[in-house]
N, C-alpha and C positions, 0 to 999 in steps of 0.2 A: 504494500500500500504506500502511496505517496505521503510524505510528511505534510502535516497541516501547516498551511501558510496563512497566518492571521491577517497580514496586510492585504493579500489578494481577496481573502474571504470577506473582510469588512468593506473593502473598496467596491466589490461587486454588489454586496448586499445594500450598501447605502446608495449606490447609483440607481438601483432598482426601487428602493424604498427609503427616500430621504424624509422620514417622518417618524412619528412615535412608534409605529410598528417596526420600522427598520432598526431602530436603536433599542426597542423593547422586546416583547415576546412575539416573534414572527408568526406564531401559530394562532394568535388572537387578532381580533379585528382592530383596525386603527382606532375606532371609537372607544373600545374598552381600554386599549393602551393609553389613550388620552386621559381617561379617568385615573389610571394607575399613575401617570405622571403628575396629575393634579394632586394626588395624595403625596407623592414624593416631594413635591414643591412645598406643601404645607408643613410636612414634618421637618424638612430642611430649614424652613423659615424659623421654626421654633428653636432650632439649634443656633441659628445665626444670632438671634436676639440674646442668646446667653454668652456669646463670645466676648471676652474682655478686650475688645479691640475698637479703635475709633475708625470707622469706615474711611474717612477722608485721609487717613494716614496708612492705609493697609494695602500691601501688594499681594495679589492673589494669583495663584496658578491653578487652572482647572485642567485635570488630566482626563483625556478621553472625552473631549467636548461634544462630539457627535453633532446633534442638531442645535446645541446651544442652550439647553434647558437651564443648566446651572450658571452658564455665563450670564444669562438674563437675570437670574436671581442675584448674582454678585453685583451686577450693574444696578439693579433696583435697590440693593442694600446701600449702594453709594461707594463701593470700593474705589480707591484712588487710582489703582493701576491693575489691569486685568490682562493676563496672558493665558491663552488657551492652547492646548496641543491635542493632536489626534493622529492616529496611525494612518488615516486615509487623506489623500489629497482632495477628494470631493468635499469632505467636511471642512478642511482648512480654507478652501476657495469660497465656499458658501458662507462660512462664518465671517470671513473677512468683509464680505459685502454687507452682511446683516449687522455687524457690530464694528463700524469703521473706527471707533475710538479704542478698540482693544487690539492686541497683537496675537496672531495665531501662527503656529509653526507645526510642521509635520514631524512627529516624534513617536518612536516606539519606546515607551518608558522602560521596558525591560530588556531592550536589545543591547548587547555589549558594544555594538558599533556606534551607538547613538551618543554623541557628545554635545548636542545642542543644549543650551542653557548652562554650559560649564561656567562656573564662577559666579552664577547668579544665585540669589536667595529670596525667599518669599515669606511673608508673615503667616500666610495660611494657604494650604493646598487642599483641593477637593478632588476626589476620584470616586464617582458614584457609578455602581454597576459596571465597573471596569476591570478590577483586578481579578475577579473570578473568570474573566475571559482570557487571562494569560495562562495557557495550559501547560507550558513548559515550567517545571519547578525552579530551575536555575534562573530563568527569566523573571519569574514571580519574586524570588528573593532579591534579585538585582533591582527590580522595580521599587521594592520597599526601601532598599539601601539608597537608591537614587533620590527618592522622595525625601528621605531623612537628610540627605546632604543638601537638598534644595530648600529646606525650611530652616528659618533662623532658630538659634537656641531659644527655647521658650515659646516657639511658634506652634501652630496648630495644623493638624491633618484630620480632615473630615472625610470619611469614606463609608461605603456600604459593602457588606459581605454577608455570607450565609451562616458561617460558624457552626457547621453541623457536627454531629457526633461521629458519623461514619462518612468518610470521603466518597464522593461519586464524581464520575467523569463522563463527558461526551466530547465530541470532536472539538468544539469551540467553547467549552464551559467546564469549569472545575469547582465543585463545592468542597472546599478544604475544611479540615476539622478545626474546631474552636481552639484546641490546644496548639495546633500548628500555627494558626494565624496569630494568636496572642504571643507565642514564642518568637515569631518573626518580628513582630512589632517591638517586643522588649529588646531583642538583640540589636535593633537599630536605634535604640534610645528613646522609644516612644512609651509613654504611659497612657493607658486608656482612662480618661477622666469621666466619660459618660458613655452609655450605650442605650439605645432606644429602638423599639420596633419601627421599621419602615412600613410593614404591612402586618395584618393579623388575619383577615378573612379573604382579601381580594387576590392574593398571590399564593404561589405554590408553598405549602407548609413544609419546606425542606428540613426544618429543624425538629419536626414533630413525628412521633410514631403513631399518633392517634388515627385510627381507621376512620373515625367520624370526620375529622378534618380533611383527610385525603379524599374521602367520598364526596364531601362538600365541594372541594376545589375541582375535582373531576367533573362534577355537574356544572359548576360555574364555567369551567374551561370549555365544555361542550356548548353551552349556551352562548358565551361571549365570542366564541370563534365561529359561530354559525353564519352570521352576517353582520353588517354594520348596524342594522336596526336592532338586532338582538343584543349586540355588544353595547350599544348606547343605552338600551333599557337596563341591562344588568349593571352597568357602571353608574347610571343615575341613581338606581335604588341602593346600591351598596356604598356609594361614596360617603354620605354623611355618617353611616354606621362605622365605616372604617376610620374616619377621622376621630370619632369618639373612642373607638377601641385603641387606637394608637396613643391616646392620651391616658387611658385608664390602665393599660397593661404595661408592666415594666420590662418583661421579657416575652417576646413574641415567638410564634412558630415559624416565621419566615425571615426574610432579609432584615438585617438590623443596621442602624447607623452607629458607627464608632467615632467618638470625638477624642482624638489623641493629641497629646502635647509632647513635644520633643524636650526632654529634660537633660 
């Protein structure tokens, strides 16, 4: 079998679907993916409000910018300086047009050959739904190390991951164990200050063994992937429930946000 080429995979995928479906779950409708991203944005905003940073003095690096969801959030927050990077040229080109006040570069954060941003540092780095797409373990560790080198001492790293009990892999996606992820962060000088659920009911319960939750999501997946109309209906109904659940539950069954500080 040919080795997986992440750059080619994502370039082709985003050329075909430069939208929430392309950067989200390709098996679900665009409408349902849009609601998933609406949840992501709201949970992300809660964490932004808790950062001890002055937006007007903050340099930001967004890793894996894709369609610019988090670039927009950083811009709305008022960040003084925003740099975005992505493994694909299509994302870099489109983002440069959409956000003329920001800088965008093509970068594979885990590649040993990548030396872009050498010598630069940022007050906060974000990488949402990105690192579990780095399937090579050496590249994954290198990505964490590079992020640690790019953030100032005392600076912040906000990112999302699955932190499962048992590792699982497919061609373009790896759910690594909680112990492996936390060990990688510690080894690079990061301390996890907070962690919070990104999803509870609307996304794959990868961290749970509950048959009830798995059956629930299987049903939702079937409905939300049936058509745009069905996906829109499912998203509209579940969105307010999901927002409430992410506030009430401290440890969720799905993807979580980790707020890390370099010490």
